[in-house]
N, C-alpha and C positions, 0 to 999 in steps of 0.2 A: 230406791237399792240404799241397803245402809253404807254408812260410810264410818272408815276408821284410818288411825293413823296410826304411824311407829310410834313407839313406848317416847316418851320426850321430845315428840316432832321432833326428829332427827335427821330425817330425810327430806331434801329440800323439793319443794313441790313446781313444776313445770309445764306439768298438761295432769287431766285428768283420764283418767284410760279405766275400763270396765276388764276385770278379769274374766277369761272361760274355762268352759271346760275343757279338759288338755285332748279329749278324744273325740274330734266330730264324727257331724253322722256321717254313715257310709252310703257313698253318693256312687250309683250308675252312669256310666256314660250315654248320654241321650242320641248316642249317634248308633248306626248298626240296631238292627233288630232284636226289640224288647222281648221277646223269644226266647233268642239267642242269651241274651245277659241271664235270664232268667235261668236258662239250660247250663250255664256254667256255676251259679248258685246254688243248683239243687246234685250238679255233680261234685261242688265242692261237699256239699253235705252228708252226699251218697259216699263218698268217700272216708268219712269220718265216720259214718254207721258200717261201713265194709272192716273197715279198720279193727274197730268193734268188736264186731263179730267174729274175725280174725284170732282176735284175743282169747273170746271167750272159749273156742273149738284150740288152740294152740298151746295153752299155757304148762309152760314144764322149766324146770330147773336149770339153768345156764350150765350145770354141771354136766348136763345130758349133752349139751354141744357135739358132734361129730367132730373129731382132730381136723378133718376137709374143713370146716367152716374155720373154726378155731387160727387157721394157719393164713386165710382170704385177707389181703391188706388191702384198705382204702386208707384214703386219705388220714394219716393220725400224728399223733407227737411222740417225740420221744420222750419218755417219763423221767424222772428225774425226784426222788423223794421231798417233801418239804413238811413229812408228819410220820410219824411211827405207825405202823400196823403189827407189828408182832403181838402175840399173845399179852393181854393187859392184865397185870397185875390188881390185887384187890386196892391197892394202891390209887392204881391210875383210874380204874373205873371211878371211885370216889371222888377223885380228884375232878375228874367228867362232868362228874352228878353236879358238884358243886359250880363247876363253872356253866352247866347250861341253866343253874336254877339261879345265880348270879344276873345273867343276862336274861332269861324269864324276866326276872326283877325291873330292870331297865327298858326291857322292849316290849313287853306282854306275851304271854305264852301263846297270843295268834303272829307275832310275830319271832318265834322261832321254832328251828325244825332241827329234830334231833333224830329223829326216827332215817335208818338208811335206806327205807325204797323212797322215800318221800324227799329225802337229800337227794339224790340221784340224778332228777335234770340240773341239778345246779353244779354235783361233783363229776358230772361228766361231759366234755367238751362235748358243745350244740353241733359243731361241723368240724369237728377235730379234736382230740385227746381221747388220753380210757379212763376209767374210772378209777376214780381218786380218794382217798380217806377223808374224813373231818366230824371234828365231833357236833357240831352243830351249822346250820346255815338262820343265819339273822337277816331281816330286812327292818333296820327300825323305820321309825315312824317322823324321826327327827337330825338334824344335824346336831341335838343333843346329846340325841341316844347314841348318835356313831361316833361321838370322840368316849362318851362314858364305856361304850363297849369294847372303844380299842384300849381304852385304860385297863378294862378288867381285862381282857384277852391275853394282852403282854407279862400280867400280876402274874396270870394263872403259869407263867413260860410256855403261852401259846405262840403260833404264827396266824399273820390276817393275810385272807384272798379277798381285793377287792374284786368285786365283780359288777358291771353292767348288766346287758343281756344276754350273756355268754354265748355270742358270735363269732369268737375269735378264732380265729382261722392257725393258728400255728403253737395253740394249748397252752397258755401263758396264763388262763383266766378260769381256773381248774386246780385243785389239788393234784401232787402228782404222787407217785411209787417207784421206783426203781433202784440202781443197783447203790446211789450214791444215798446209804438210809442216815439218819440222823440218832445218832447216841445217845441226845439228849432229852429224847423221847418226849419231844414237843409237841403239842396235839395243836390242831388248823380249825381256823374257823371262818366260815366263807360268808362274808359283808357284801351283802346284794341289795344296791341303791336303789332299784326298777321299780318294785313295787310300790314303795309312797314318798320316794324323794322325786317321782320325775315333774318338778316345778320349775317356772319361768318367768320373768318377766322385763317388760322392758324398760331401758331409760335411756337419756338423751333424746327426749324424739322420735324413741322411736330406730335412731341410729345405732343402739348396742342393745343387747341384751344380755340379763344377767339369771346365769344356769346353773342349776344345783345340781349337783350330779350326777342324778340318776333322769336326767332329763333326756328325752328321744328327740334324735333328730328331727324325723317324721311328725311328732307330735311337735315339735318348736318352727318348724316349717308353717303347719297348717294355722299356727297361730299368728300369723302377721298381718292378715285380713281381717280377721275378729277383731282383732287389737282395734284397728282403724288407721294399718298404713297399708294400702294395698301395692303402693309402689316400692315397697324395700322387699328383701325377703331374705333368708338366712342362709348362712354359709353351703349347709350339705344338703342339695333338694333333689342330687341325683346320686348315682350308685347306690349301696345296701340299703336306701332308708326304708324299703320295705320290709327289712326285719327291724325297723326302729332300734338302731345299736344307741347307744349313748354317746351324747356329744363330748362328756368328761373321758370316755375310751378313746374317741378321734383325738382328742390333746396327749394322751399315752399313749398314742402310737402311730402320732403323724399322720392321722388317714384323711382321706381326699382328694386321690388322683384325680377324680373327674373334672374337679372344680380348676380348668385353666386360666380362668379370669384370677381367681378367689386364691388358688395356692391352698395347701395342707393346712389343715387345723392344728390353730398356733397362737398360742395367747402369753403373755405377760401378765396379765392382772389375775388372779386368781387367790382360794381362800384353800389352803391343803395344810396337814399335819407331817410331821418327821416328828421320827420315836429314837430315844437314847438314853442314856443312864448318867442321872448325876454324879457328883463325887462319895455321896452316898450308898450308890450302888441302888440306886432306885429307878425305875423305869419312868421319865416325863415325856410327856407328849407337848411339842411345841408346835402351837398352830401357827404358820407366816399368813400374811395377810398384806396381798399386792391389788387387791379389787380396782382400789381407786373410785372408790364411790362415797359420796356424800351420805354420811352417818355409818357409814359403817367403812372407819378409816383405825381400829384399835391395831396395834402393833400386836410382834407374838405375843402369847397369852399362854398360861396353863389349862387353867378351867374356866371355864366359859360362864361367866355370870350374869344378870341381870342386864341388858344394855349392852352387851358386847357384841359380833358382829355374830356369832353364830347363834344369838338368841333375836336381835333382829329378823335375821334372814329367816329362821322357824315365825316367826311372828308375819312377815311378808309369803311366806311360801301358803302357812293354812289362809290368809285371805286369800289368796288368789285360789286356792282349792275351791272355800267356800264362795268364789265367785261376790267376793265385796269389791264396789269403786275403791281406788287407791288414790295416792298421792306420786306422780311417778318420780323417781328420781335421778338425779345428774352426777357424771365424772367429776373427782376432784379434777384440780388445775394439774396437779402432777399426775393423775392417771391420763390424762386426755396430752399432755405434752413430752412425757417419759417414758409412757408403760406401751407396747405395743398389743390389741387386740385381734391383728388380722396379717397374716404373711406378706406382708408389705412389700417384699421387692421383689417375689415369686413371675410378676409378669416380664418385669425385666428379665431377669433370668432366662425365663424358656426362649426370650426371644434375641439375646445379645451373647448368648453362651453358643455360638455358632464356628467358629475357629476349628478347622481339620484337628487342629494338634491340641486340640480341648480334651483333655480326657477324662474332665468332672461329670457327675452326677448330676442331675439337677434335684433330687431330691433321695433320705435315706435314713433307715432305722437307725443307725448307729449315731447319727449327727450328734453332737453333745452342745447344741450352741441353746440360747433362751433360758429362762428359770426352769425350774427343778420339774415343774409338772410336765413339760416339756418332752415324749417321748419318754417319760418317766418307768413305763411299764408295770407300776405298780409299785414302785420300789419308795411312792411316799400315798398320801392318802387325801383324791381329791374332792373337798368338799363343796365349790365352786367356782366356776370361771366367769367370765365378761368376756364376749365376743362379739366382733361388728355384724352389722345388718349390713347388706348392699343395696344398691336402686335397681329396682326389675328391669328388665330392657320394654321401650314401650311395644316393639314387635322384637319376633324369632320366628327364624326358618331352621328346620334340619332337612339333611341332606343324606342321601349315603352313596358314597363311589368306590367304587370298585376298579383294582387294578393290574395289569397283566402280569406284576412284578411288586415285592416289595421295594425293590430301590426305588422305583418309580411313585410308590406309595412316600416314601422318604423325603424324595424331591420333591413333590406337591405341599409337602408339610412345612418344609422351608418357605419356598417361592411364592407360599399363596398364606398360609395358613399362621406360621409363626412369622411374616415382613414387619408387623411390627406390635408393640402393647397398644395403642389406639383400638384397633379393631382385631385383636386377637378374637379367635373363636370362644363361645361360653365351653365346650367340651367340644374332644375329640377324640374317638373311641376305636381302636383297631379290634379285628377278628380274621384269622386264617377259614382255610374251608372246613380244617377239621372241629372246632369250635362252633361252625353253622351247621355241620352236620350232627354234632351231639347235642345241641340244643333243640336242633327242629324234631331229633331223635327221644328224646327225653325232657325238653324242658318248657314243650308248649302249654301245659296243665296250670303250671305257674304263668308262666307268660301271659297265658290268657286271662288268669285272672285277675294280674295285676292291673293287664290293659282295660278291662271291664269296670273295678272296685278303684282303680287308683292306686298309685305306688304309693300313698301316707296313709292306705286306706286302715284302721284297726281289725276289719275281717283278716287281712294278711296276719296280722301278729297274733289275732287267735288262733288262725289253723295253724300256726308256726309253736305256739306252746303245746298244741293238741300233740302234732308231731312229736314235741320233745319228751312229753309225759307219755308217750308208746314207746319212744324208742328209749325211755326206762327203765318199763316194764319189764320182773324178770324171767323171761321165757326165750325160748333156744332164738328166736332167727325177731327176735325186739328190734334191735337196729337196723335192720335192713326192710320189716314189712313197709313202711311207709313209701320208703323207695321202690319197691317193686311194685307194689299198687300203681302210683304214680309212672311208669316203666308202661304198663299196660295198658292203663287210662290215656297214656300220651298217642295211643294210635287211633283214636275216634277223635281226637280233637282236630277241628280246621287248621291249617296253616296258620301260623305267628305272626309270617311277615308278607306284606301285600305280593301281591303276586308279579309288577314288575321286578321287584328287587328279588324277587324270587329266581326268576330269569337270570338275573345278572350272577347273583352267587354258582349257578351252572355256569356261566361263560367264564368269570374270573375266578380269580385265588386269593385275594386278599382285597379286604374290605374295608372301608375308614365310614363311620357316622360322626356327620359333624352337625354342630348344633351353630349358629349365630346369631348375634341379637344387634338392635340398633336401638341407642340412648339419645335419638334427635340428632347425633351430629355425623351421619353417613357411614357410619361403622360398617352396616350390611351393602352397602351399595358396592362400596370400598373393594371389601372380600370377594363380590361377587365379581365385580369387574376383573379381576385378577385371576378367580377360578375361571370365568371364560374367558379368558385370556390364554392360559395355561393351557384348557382344552382345547382350543383354536391348535395349538402347537403338537397336542399329542392324541388327536383324535380316535387312534387306531389302538391305545395302550390304556384306556380308561373311560369309564362310561358314567355319568351322574343324573339320580334320580333325586328330584324335591318331593319332598314329601306334600299333598297337596290336602291334606284334613287334620284337625289335631288328632286325630285317632290315628292315623299312620304316624305321627309324631311318637304319641304314648306306645304302640307297639315296635316301634324300634328302639326306646330306653329301656323297656321291658325285655325284649329280648336278650340287648347286652348283657342288661345287670341281671341276669339269670341264668349264667355261665356257669357260677361256682355248684350252684345247687344241681342243676343240670347233668353236670361230670359225676356228680356221684351217681344220681340216678343212671345214670347210663352205665356206670362202673355195678351196680347193682344189678340192673338187668341183663349185664351181658357175663357176668361170672366172670371179671377178670378184676386185677389191681391197679388202685389208681397215687398216685403220686400229686402234692401240688407245690409249686413254688415261686414267690414272687423275686422278683430282682431290678435293680434302676442299672439302666447301660448308660455310659457318658453317650452326654446327649446327640455325638454327631458318628455314634457308632450302629449302622443300619445293618449288621450282617445276623444270621441266624447263629446263635451257638450251635456248634457241633456235636450231636449226641452216636451213641451207639444204637442203628434200627433195629437190631435184634430183640424180637416177643413185643416191639412197639406196636399196640393195636390204632392208639388215637396219638396226635399230639396237640393239642387244642393253645395253642397260641393267642393269646386276646391283651388290648395292653392301654393305658393310658397313652395315647400316643405322643400330645404335645408334648409331656415331662420325659417320652422313652421309661416307663416303671411297666414289667412286664410282669404276665401274669401265665405260668405252664403248667398246663393241668396234662399230666400224661398218665393213658392207661397202661398198662402191661399185659401177657400173657400170663396165666398162674405159674409157668412155671420159672419166670425170673425174679433173683434178686431184684429186688425193687429199691432196697435202701443204700447197694452200691450204687444203683441207677443213679438215684438223688446222688449222693457224694459225688460221685464223677460230673454230672451238669452242675454241682455248686461250684467244683473246682475250677472247669471251665470257664464257667461265669465269670470268677474273682482275677484267673488268672490268665485268660488267654484273651478277655473280651475287656479287663480293667472295670468289670461292673461291683455295686456292691447289692448286699442281700442281706438281711430280708430288705425292700423298698419302703413298706408301707403297714404292714401286717405283725409285726412284732416281733423279738426272737422265742419268745415263748420258750420251749422244749426243743425247736426244731434248729435254732442256728447260734453258735455259737458267735458273743458278740465279741468286740474290739478291747483289746485291750483300754482303752480312753475313754471306752464307754461303761466298761465293769467299775474303773475306780469313780468314775462318777456316781453309780449307780451307790457305790458302797460308800464315797461322802454324804449322799443321800440319806441312807440306813447302814450306819454301820454296825447293827447290833443283828442284821440280816432275817428280821421281823417280820419283813413285808415279800410278799409272795417272794417268797426263798427260793434257787435253784434255777432262776431264769438264766438263756444267752449262756450255759456254761458254768453258772457260777453253783459255787457251793451251795446245799442247802442247811446247812449247820450253822448253828451260834456264831457269832462274828466272823462267816465262812472258813472258820479254823477245819 
């Protein structure tokens, strides 16, 4: 294997490691029938083929949509403008043409998309949001190209939309249009980082990783073992990993509620861009560097020259993708001592925040702590981040626990699961019976596929991309055809849960999936002793099922984490409206926020139970004003329950940020050229 070192040998050698291909081979579970696994894959392929057939026979212009279809409300964002969509003057057209030309010179024609139909999958939210307008979508091939492109965009009086995998739930990662028009005539460019900058590498003997802004969490999780660190794992190994969102997006939104022992995504070690003007009125890009890695110790600078942190990271990323053997880097002394690369105090917070008088929530998006990148929601441009890895448990077990009441579930949480920081569960996820019903009715296709090919399989990402492309096509039912097909295909799929658990869901109304680990310090033993003692005292109030095989554990995980896509599929299949809200309740708040039951078809409540972060998906009959219903629920959460929203999905266009959070964003982006219009802020230049 060919060896290469960084220019000027600036990175310190601590160990040799072999870089690996970012997308591992697809693996089918060995458990169960091989013919069944083939059936799943054939079904997925058939789905793509039938969708393609449907497209060929149904192609019509969107303008012919019926008014009934246009009024049908599925989860979507409140649009707010970040670019002008009026009739363009010849001068404006020439300006846009010149900008696209300059971006093409930097990134190459293959990485600049300017045709409306080709841009649509980037300009329309994959899970939420309406069609927005952009002059171009770029997919830079290096960090240097990113910085150069940002300069060109702002010099052209444009605005920048940072984008990862476009899996956002609140409309904050796509262009927006609406009432708050931008009379400055600014044009928008989407900068998508996923295509070429999905790169990462270990440092400090695998105890940490450096991730470029396009690094996918599923790809990173899969890399630890091939790197030679089978005893360690990355931060995000649960949740929406099957969609492979980016690590940078996790930091920008504080995601990661499933990680009870690790806490939300957080780091004080980053390389990021802030934009301002100098005293002569010129746009200036300031690249802040707090990475704390040997050889990457530049302070702020404007233009990345040869040997800068950006240049070095580009070299390293190219070598990683080219499978060269590299000298592993180390953190600086300052990086280790003075900068955090994980949510260090989270375990203590969730286990000690137990006073009945304590009205604090464990986590929420408007939190203003940490350096700028944390919960920045696109107001700075993240280039790279450093994150801790974590020891993998030697053993782990998963349990499904059903309760007769929500109060008893909360009581179990406090007395058994959150007893102390030492044997805290790996994850603890709650679902009510409406969640069970919706997933069983509309989520079995995706759940079964994930169970058979694995949570991080590239096949899932491939099919997701197919879905996005289909939904972006210009025919009447493009936005719903995939969900319609999946809803009907769901009827012929086998049960997504083991039969014993399915019986428990018929007997009880509240359910918690718990995974516990053991690191050779009797963590699992202590947890099971408390659980058994609690069970003996509450025999008639609960039932426990311990997963018998790895496949059953995978079924539980897949079942919980297809809840959000299953809800949309269920709404489409049943011709009802849907809204989604996420919020954090005070740690000791154990009640369900009250809402009007008028017109409610389903009320899915599923949560990260350990930290009391709730996701609600509500389905309404067609005659209900769902916007009023959503506003009413939000008001109840904030004023009656003393909760905070959003909790981890970002403000986007769905939520108005508190004054202090808006002030923080304005300090980061004083000119309002980065993701303008989020969180209720103005979309205009300098917020004026």
